[in-house]
C-alpha positions in Angstrom: 10.8 -33.4 9.5 11.2 -32.3 12.4 9.3 -30.6 15.9 9.8 -27.0 16.8 7.9 -25.1 19.6 6.9 -21.4 18.7 7.9 -19.0 21.4 8.4 -16.0 20.1 7.5 -13.8 16.6 10.1 -12.7 14.1 10.0 -9.2 12.4 7.4 -10.7 9.5 5.1 -12.1 11.4 6.6 -15.5 11.6 6.5 -18.1 14.4 10.2 -18.8 15.7 11.8 -21.7 17.7 15.4 -22.2 18.7 16.4 -25.9 18.0 19.8 -27.0 19.2 21.0 -23.8 19.2 19.8 -23.0 15.8 16.7 -20.0 15.1 13.7 -21.8 13.0 11.4 -19.4 11.1 7.6 -20.9 9.9 5.2 -19.2 8.3 1.8 -19.7 9.5 2.7 -20.7 13.0 1.5 -18.8 16.0 2.9 -18.5 20.0 2.8 -22.0 21.8 1.8 -23.8 18.7 4.0 -27.1 18.0 5.0 -27.3 14.1 5.8 -29.9 12.5 8.2 -28.8 9.8 10.1 -28.9 6.9 13.6 -27.7 7.2 15.3 -25.5 4.7 17.9 -23.2 4.6 17.0 -19.5 5.3 19.2 -16.7 5.7 21.9 -15.1 8.0 21.8 -18.0 10.2 18.2 -18.3 10.3 16.5 -21.6 8.5 13.3 -21.5 7.1 10.6 -24.3 8.3 8.1 -25.0 5.7 4.7 -25.7 8.1 3.5 -29.4 7.6 1.1 -29.7 10.6 0.5 -28.0 14.5 -0.1 -29.4 17.1 -1.4 -27.2 20.6 -3.3 -24.7 18.5 -3.4 -21.0 19.3 -6.6 -20.6 21.0 -6.4 -17.2 18.6 -6.5 -19.3 15.5 -9.1 -18.8 13.2 -10.2 -20.7 10.2 -8.1 -19.3 6.8 -10.1 -16.9 4.5 -7.9 -17.5 1.4 -6.2 -21.0 0.0 -2.5 -19.5 -0.6 -2.1 -18.4 3.2 0.7 -21.0 3.9 3.0 -19.4 1.3 1.9 -15.9 -0.1 3.6 -13.3 0.8 0.4 -11.0 1.2 -0.6 -11.4 4.9 1.8 -13.1 7.7 -0.7 -12.9 10.5 -3.5 -14.2 8.5 -5.1 -17.2 10.9 -4.9 -14.9 14.0 -7.8 -13.5 15.7 -8.4 -9.7 14.8 -7.6 -9.3 18.6 -4.5 -11.0 19.0 -3.3 -9.9 15.7 -3.2 -5.9 17.2 -2.8 -7.1 20.3 0.7 -8.3 18.3 1.0 -5.1 16.8 0.3 -2.9 19.4 2.9 -4.4 21.6 5.8 -4.6 19.0 4.9 -0.6 17.7 5.7 0.5 21.4 9.0 -1.2 21.5 10.0 1.2 18.7 9.4 4.2 20.8 10.0 5.6 23.8 6.7 7.7 23.9 3.4 6.1 24.7 1.3 5.2 21.9 -2.5 5.2 22.6 -4.4 1.7 21.2 -4.9 1.1 17.8 -7.7 2.0 15.9 -9.0 -1.0 14.5 -10.9 -1.5 11.3 -14.6 -2.0 11.0 -14.1 -5.1 9.0 -10.5 -7.3 8.7 -11.1 -9.0 5.3 -11.5 -7.8 2.1 -10.9 -3.8 2.6 -8.2 -3.0 0.0 -9.1 -1.2 -3.3 -6.1 -2.3 -5.1 -4.7 -5.1 -6.3 -1.3 -5.9 -8.6 -0.8 -9.4 -9.5 2.0 -10.2 -11.8 2.4 -12.5 -15.0 5.3 -15.1 -14.6 6.9 -18.0 -16.4 9.5 -20.7 -15.9 12.2 -22.3 -17.4 9.7 -24.9 -18.5 7.0 -22.1 -19.7 4.7 -23.0 -17.3 2.4 -19.8 -16.4 1.7 -18.3 -13.7 -0.9 -15.1 -12.8 -1.2 -14.1 -9.0 1.0 -12.7 -6.1 4.9 -13.7 -5.5 5.6 -16.2 -2.4 7.5 -15.1 -0.1 11.7 -15.5 0.3 11.0 -17.3 -3.2 13.0 -14.3 -5.6 10.3 -13.4 -7.0 8.5 -16.5 -7.2 4.4 -16.4 -8.6 2.0 -18.9 -8.2 -1.7 -19.2 -9.9 -4.0 -17.3 -7.5 -7.7 -18.6 -6.9 -8.4 -16.6 -3.9 -7.8 -13.5 -1.3 -8.7 -12.4 1.9 -7.3 -9.2 1.0 -9.6 -7.8 -2.1 -13.2 -7.7 -3.0 -14.1 -11.0 -4.8 -14.3 -8.9 -8.3 -10.4 -9.1 -8.5 -9.8 -12.3 -8.2 -12.6 -13.5 -10.5 -11.1 -10.9 -13.0 -7.9 -12.7 -12.6 -9.3 -15.9 -13.3 -10.8 -14.9 -16.8 -7.7 -13.0 -17.7 -5.4 -16.0 -16.9 -7.7 -18.1 -18.6 -7.2 -16.4 -21.7 -3.7 -16.2 -21.8 -4.2 -19.9 -21.6 -5.3 -19.6 -25.6 -2.8 -17.4 -26.5 1.0 -18.0 -27.3 1.8 -14.7 -25.7 4.7 -15.1 -22.8 5.2 -12.9 -19.6 7.8 -10.3 -19.7 11.3 -11.1 -18.5 13.2 -8.1 -16.8 16.7 -9.3 -17.6 15.9 -9.9 -21.4 13.2 -7.2 -21.8 11.8 -9.9 -23.6 8.1 -11.0 -23.6 5.0 -8.4 -23.3 2.8 -9.3 -19.9 3.8 -7.5 -17.4 1.0 -6.9 -14.5 -2.9 -6.9 -14.0 -3.8 -4.1 -11.9 -7.3 -4.2 -10.4 -8.6 -0.7 -8.7 -12.0 0.4 -7.5 -14.0 2.5 -4.9 -15.0 0.5 -1.9 -18.2 3.3 -1.4 -19.1 4.1 -4.8 -18.8 0.6 -6.7 -16.7 1.5 -9.8 -14.0 -0.3 -11.0 -10.2 0.0 -13.3 -8.9 -3.1 -14.4 -5.0 -2.2 -15.8 -3.3 -4.5 -18.1 0.5 -3.7 -17.8 2.6 -4.6 -20.8 6.3 -4.3 -21.9 6.9 -1.4 -24.2 9.3 -2.8 -26.7 8.4 -2.5 -29.6 9.1 -5.9 -30.6 6.4 -7.9 -28.5 3.9 -4.8 -29.3 -0.2 -6.4 -28.8 -2.2 -6.4 -32.3 -5.3 -5.0 -32.0 -6.8 -8.0 -31.5 -5.0 -9.5 -29.3 -5.7 -6.9 -27.1 -9.0 -6.7 -27.5 -8.9 -10.3 -26.2 -8.0 -8.8 -23.2 -10.5 -6.4 -22.6 -13.3 -9.1 -23.7 -11.8 -11.8 -20.7 -11.5 -8.2 -18.4 -15.8 -7.2 -19.5 -16.5 -10.8 -19.0 -16.1 -10.7 -15.6 -17.5 -7.5 -14.7 -20.7 -7.8 -16.0 -22.3 -7.1 -12.7 -20.1 -3.4 -13.0 -21.9 -0.6 -14.5 -18.8 1.5 -14.5 -15.7 -0.2 -15.8 -12.8 2.0 -16.9 -10.0 -0.1 -18.8 -6.5 0.7 -19.4 -3.3 -0.3 -21.0 -0.3 0.9 -19.3 2.9 0.0 -21.4 6.2 0.5 -19.0 9.3 1.4 -21.8 12.8 0.4 -20.5 15.7 1.4 -22.8 19.7 1.8 -21.4 20.8 5.0 -21.0 16.8 6.4 -21.1 15.1 7.3 -18.0 12.0 4.2 -17.7 8.6 6.0 -18.5 5.4 4.8 -19.7 2.3 5.4 -21.5 -1.2 4.8 -21.3 -3.7 3.0 -23.5 -7.5 4.2 -22.9 -9.5 0.9 -23.9 -12.9 1.2 -22.6 -15.0 3.0 -20.2 -14.4 6.8 -18.4 -10.6 7.6 -18.0 -10.8 7.2 -13.9 -13.0 5.8 -11.3 -14.7 7.6 -8.3 -14.1 7.7 -4.9 -16.0 9.2 -1.6 -13.7 10.4 1.0 -15.8 12.2 4.1 -17.8 13.7 1.6 -15.5 14.6 -1.2 -15.5 13.3 -4.2 -12.0 11.8 -5.8 -11.2 11.4 -9.2 -8.1 8.4 -9.5 -6.5 8.0 -12.7 -4.7 4.3 -13.3 -1.4 5.2 -12.0 -2.3 7.6 -9.3 -1.7 6.8 -5.2 -4.8 6.5 -3.3 -5.3 5.1 0.1 -5.7 1.4 0.3 -8.3 1.0 2.9 -10.6 3.9 2.0 -12.7 3.0 5.3 -9.8 2.9 7.5 -8.7 6.4 5.5 -12.3 8.1 6.8 -10.8 6.9 10.3 -7.3 8.1 10.1 -8.7 11.3 8.6 -10.9 11.9 10.8 -8.7 11.3 13.9 -5.8 13.1 12.1 -7.7 16.5 12.1 -9.1 16.1 15.5 -6.0 16.1 16.6 -5.2 18.6 14.9 -8.1 20.9 16.0 -7.2 23.8 13.6 -8.9 27.2 13.1 -10.9 28.7 10.4 -7.9 30.9 9.8 -4.7 28.6 9.4 -2.7 27.7 5.9 -1.8 24.2 5.9 1.1 22.9 3.8 0.8 19.3 2.4 3.6 17.5 1.8 3.5 14.0 -0.4 0.4 15.1 -0.8 -0.8 12.4 -3.6 -4.3 13.6 -5.2 -5.2 15.9 -2.5 -6.9 13.6 -0.7 -6.2 15.2 3.0 -6.1 18.8 2.2 -9.1 18.5 0.1 -10.6 16.8 3.0 -9.3 19.1 5.6 -10.1 22.4 3.4 -13.4 22.9 4.9 -11.7 23.4 8.2 -8.9 25.9 7.2 -8.5 28.6 5.4 -5.9 27.7 2.5 -4.4 24.2 1.5 -0.9 24.5 -0.5 0.6 20.6 -1.3 3.6 19.4 -3.3 3.4 15.9 -4.7 6.4 14.4 -7.2 3.9 12.2 -9.1 2.6 14.1 -12.2 -0.3 12.0 -12.6 -1.6 12.2 -8.9 -1.0 16.3 -9.4 -3.4 16.1 -12.3 -6.0 14.3 -10.4 -5.6 16.4 -7.9 -6.2 19.7 -9.6 -9.3 17.5 -11.0 -10.5 16.4 -7.5 -10.2 20.6 -6.2 -12.6 21.5 -9.1 -15.1 18.4 -8.7 -15.0 19.9 -5.0 -15.8 23.7 -6.3 -12.8 24.5 -3.4 -10.8 27.8 -3.2 -7.6 28.9 -2.0 -6.3 24.7 -2.7 -3.6 24.6 -5.3 -1.3 21.4 -5.7 1.9 21.6 -7.5 3.9 18.9 -9.1 7.9 18.4 -7.8 10.2 16.8 -5.3 9.3 18.4 -1.8 12.6 19.1 -0.7 13.3 21.3 -3.5 10.0 22.9 -3.8 9.6 23.5 -0.3 12.8 25.3 -0.1 11.3 27.8 -2.5 8.3 28.1 -0.1 10.3 27.8 3.4 9.9 31.9 4.1 5.8 32.2 3.7 3.7 31.8 7.1 2.1 28.3 7.3 0.7 26.8 10.4 0.0 23.8 9.9 2.4 21.1 7.9 1.1 18.1 7.0 3.7 15.4 5.4 2.5 12.0 4.6 6.0 10.3 3.4 6.8 7.2 1.6 8.5 4.1 3.5 11.8 5.5 3.5 10.4 8.6 5.8 11.8 12.2 6.0 14.6 13.7 3.8 17.2 15.6 6.2 17.0 18.3 4.2 13.1 18.0 4.4 13.4 18.4 8.4 16.2 21.3 8.0 13.8 23.3 6.5 10.8 22.3 8.2 12.8 23.7 11.1 13.6 27.4 9.4 9.7 27.3 9.1 8.4 26.9 12.4 5.1 26.0 11.9 2.7 25.7 15.0 1.7 21.9 14.1 3.3 19.7 12.3 1.3 16.4 11.6 3.1 13.4 10.2 1.3 10.2 8.6 3.4 7.6 8.6 3.2 3.8 6.7 6.1 3.1 8.3 6.8 3.1 12.3 10.1 2.9 12.4 11.5 5.5 9.9 8.8 7.6 12.1 10.8 6.6 15.2 14.1 7.7 13.5 12.9 10.9 12.7 11.1 11.9 15.9 14.4 12.9 18.0 15.5 14.6 14.3 12.4 16.8 14.5 12.9 17.4 18.4 15.9 18.8 18.0 14.5 20.7 15.1 12.2 22.1 17.6 9.3 20.2 17.0 8.0 18.4 20.3 5.8 15.0 20.3 2.3 15.5 21.6 0.4 12.3 20.4 1.2 8.7 18.5 -2.2 7.1 17.3 -1.6 3.7 15.4 -4.3 3.2 12.8 -4.9 -0.3 11.3 -5.8 0.0 7.5 -4.1 -3.4 6.8 -5.4 -6.3 8.7 -4.1 -9.5 8.2 -0.5 -7.8 8.3 1.9 -6.3 10.1 1.5 -2.8 8.4 0.6 0.1 10.5 -0.6 3.5 9.6 0.9 5.8 12.6 -0.3 9.5 13.1 2.1 11.8 15.0 1.2 15.0 16.0 4.0 17.7 17.2 4.0 21.2 17.9 6.6 23.9 17.9 8.4 24.7 21.2 11.8 26.1 20.7 
């Protein structure tokens, strides 16, 4: 046991101290606190300190909303007041950009906001069973989860019921190195505004471990038991097929309820299938979209190109303000949902196609789009995509980023193509974590 004074935070949000010339990271400790830690071996010369006790607690510290906060990898700012969290994010983000950043748009409710959680089935060498999230810096070690400060209580109730049923069976968790076992994941999704729910049991597609109808029915009953209060519950099985020299693919089995769940954003209805991406915090997604649209200030004559568009939520919500929307998305499930969402909302001049953005975009580079919207994955924009955008010379480019670091990397590259940054507006979609959504508005000025 040793003592260390926390004088800064790491990139992960851990408390950090220097003791005898060595850097020590302590998850769950914050600025100014004196931490009593058990010292463990760390990475790249940084020691890991396991928090055992605290003195001089921060005035910004608040009671934990989750019993797993000290070791779960889900939320590293948990335990700090929400204003203190957003101050840390504001300062950290400003360091990344050589451009003024607007104040963060804060979340209405910093707890229980997520509409999707994916829990993992796991077993250790002694065959002890676990179902929950993964411990931070544990090389994939899962813990048995009983609470969470990020998701609605019904998701934890479902997890507990499924875990209890699993204990009555001889079924094993999936083991990737040997492609053995069957139980992979338990995913809970739901509409924050509609209160509809979807539960997805992820299984191995290896036929040697296929479940019988009776075994599937057992899990179905466990899920239904935990969701007696829900009128709209969908249950699916998703099989992941892994075979040497064959691309991995999935198949779906529909066990109960509708083939989708629905959500409402800015007055538009969205049908969401089991494997389609949707904004994980719908309340803040509305704030994100409304802010982005106001910054864009589009006209009724504008033609919009929507890249990495998912189920089409941005373009569909924007359509009433513009002439037309054309979207490109790689995930075929999302595109199917997008086409259905266009019909459900009775929209015209909205079209979404499936394909790799950098390949499909090249075929449309000569079309007259006044606005381009990009919402890329965490890796940011591909150089070929940026080059093609430079050739297109759209008047306005709206970049919605879930990773400010890759956005900061892309800004000078876009400016070299004639797109000049005008506004940086952060939106906190992920309280309790260091993650931050960023809106960047560019104008084309050659």
